[in-house]
N, C-alpha and C positions, 0 to 999 in steps of 0.2 A: 469418506471422512468421518471420524468419530465426533459426534456432536457433543460428547461429554469430555473432550480433550481439555487438559488443564494447561495447555501451552499456547502462547501467543508469539509469533515470529515477527520481528521488525528488521527490515534490511535497508542498507544504504548502498551507495555505489562508490567504487574506487576512483582513482585518477583517470582523467581522459583529456586528450588533446593537450592544451597548455595548462590545464587545471591540475596541478599536482595535489592540491587539497580539495576534495569534494565536499561542499557544504552539507550534502545529504548525510554523508558518513559522520561528519563532525557532530551534526544534530543527534544522530542515532547513538553515538558514543555518550552524549550527555544523558539521553533517555536511559541508556543502559545503567548509568550510575544512580539515576533518580528512581528507577523502577516504575511500575505501572501506577503506584500510589493507591490511595483509598483503602478499601477493605477487599480488594480483589485477590482471590486465592488462585492466582495464575502464575505459571512460570513464564518469564520473559526471556526469550532467545534473540539475540541480535547477531546479525551476520553481514559481512560485506560481500557484495557481488561485483564482479569485474564488468567493465563496459565492453563486453564480448558476447555477441549473440549466442554462440555455440556453448560457451562455458555457463552463461546465465541460464540457458535452457536446461542444462544438466542439473544445475544446482537447485533450480525451482522444482524439478521433478523429485529430487532427493528430499527437499524440505517437506513435500506433501507425503512421500512414501515413508520416510523415517520418523518425522516429528508429528505428522497429522494434526496441525495446529487448529485451534478453534477459529483463529483468524490470522491471516498473513498480511502485514501492512508493509508496502514497499515505498521507500522514500527516495525521490529523485530531486534534481535541481533544475529550475528554469531560470536561466540568467536574465531573461527579459521581464520576469515577474517582480512585482512590488508587494504581492500578497502571497499567502499560503493558498495553494490551489488543491481542491479535492476533486479527483477524477472519478466520474461515475462508471466509465466503461472502457474496455480495451478493444482495439481494432485488429483484425487479422491481416490486412493487406496494406501495402504502401511503404515497406521498409527499405527506402532508397539510400539512406545515409550509411556509410561504412563505419564499422566499429574501430576499436583501437588497433586491431590487426589487419584492417583494410577489408574485412569480410562483410558481405551482405547476404541475408537469407536467400536461399534458392526460391526463385519466383517471387521474391520480395514478400513472402508471407510467413506468419508464425506457424500455422498448422494447416498443411494442405488438406482441403476438404472440410475444414472447420467452419463454424458460423462466422459471418462477417463481423459481428459485434457480440461481445459478452458483457452483460451488465452485472455490476456487484450487487450482492444481497443487502449491502449497506446503503441506505438512502442518503446520499451525500448532501442533498438539499436540506434534509432534516438536520443532519449534523451541523451544517453551516448555520442554520437558524438558532440552534441551541447553544453551541459553544461560544464562549466569550474569552478572547485572549487579550492580554495586555500588550499594547504596542504594535499589533499587527492585525490586518484584516484577513478573513478567511472567505474565499470565493469558490464557486461551483463550476465545473467544466465537464464537457462531454467529448473533448478532443485532447488526448494526452500526448500528441505530437509525433507519433510514428518513429520513435527511436528506441533505444534500449529500455527505457522506463516503460513505455507502452507495450513493447514486445514482452517484457517480463510480466507485466500486469495481466496481459491477455492469457499467457500461459498459466499463471497462478490461478486466475479465475477458472480456467479450464480444469486444472487438476483439483481445485478446491471447491468445485461446484458453486462458484460465486462468492465464497467466503474469503475474499481478498479486497484490499484497498490500495490505492495509489495516491500519495501526497507529493505534490511538487512544492519545494521550498524555494524562496528567492536566494540570491547570493548573500554571503555574509558581509557585514558592514559594521562600523563602529556603533551604530544605533540598532543593529540587528545581529547580535553575536550568537554564537552557537549555544550558549547557555539559555538564551531566550527561546530559540528554536526548539531546543530539547524539552523545555517546559511546555511549549506549544504542542509538541508531539505527544506528551504525556496526556494532556487534556483531550486531544483528538482521539487518541487510541481508546481512552475510557468511554468517550461518547460513541465511537464506532462499535465497541463491544456491546454497549447498551442497545444500540440501534439494531445490530445484527441478531440479538437475542429476542427481539420482539416477535417475529413470526413464530418461533418455537414456543414462546410463552402463550401466544394467542391460540396456537394449535392445542397446547396442553390444556388450556382453560376450556376450549371447545369440547375436548374429549372427556374432561372430568367434572364439568359443571352439570348441575341438575336444574332443569327447567321447573320453576315454581310459578303456578298460576293462582 
C-alpha cells in the first residue's frame, strides 16, 4: 500500500433480504455530497458493495489493487443497534449465513490459512473517546457479526495491511435520518484518518529528531 496515497474509499452495502433501501448506502451517499470536510487534501471515493460474498471479495481486491487508498472505511447496518458501532477487528471463520444468492463461503472462512483475527491500525477506542456527535452515541466493538460486513472487513484489512475500518450504523428513523448519519460518517472518517496517521508520524519523528542533552 502507498502510504502517500491521496485517496480515501468509503463503501456502503446494497439491498438485502426484505430491505430494499440499505441505511449504510444512504448514509454514504450523504457523505459523498458533503465530502471529507476540513482542510483534508484527499479524494473521497464512494462505492456500493453487493451483499454477495463472492462479488464483495472481488471488489475489495480491486479497491486495494487499483486505488491503493490511504484508508478504506466500510459502512454496514446493524438493525438491532441504537448507536453507531466502530468495529476493531475482522474474523476469518464462522460465516454460516447465506448471502442474497444463497451462497456461503467454502469452509465458512474468508481466507483459507489466514489469521483468525486481523486488527485495524485505527484504534477505535481512541476514536470513540474523541469524537462527539450530535444526537447519537458511538460505541466500540470487537465482534462484527460474521456476515458480509465482517467478511468484507477482514479481506480489506488483509489487502490493506490493517488500513481499513468498519462502521455499523443503526436503521434509519424519523429521529435518525440519513442526513444525520452522513454527517456522523464525515466526523468519524476525519478522526480515523488522524488516528491512522499517528504511527507514521511517531516513526517519522523518531527518525528525524535529534537527542539534545
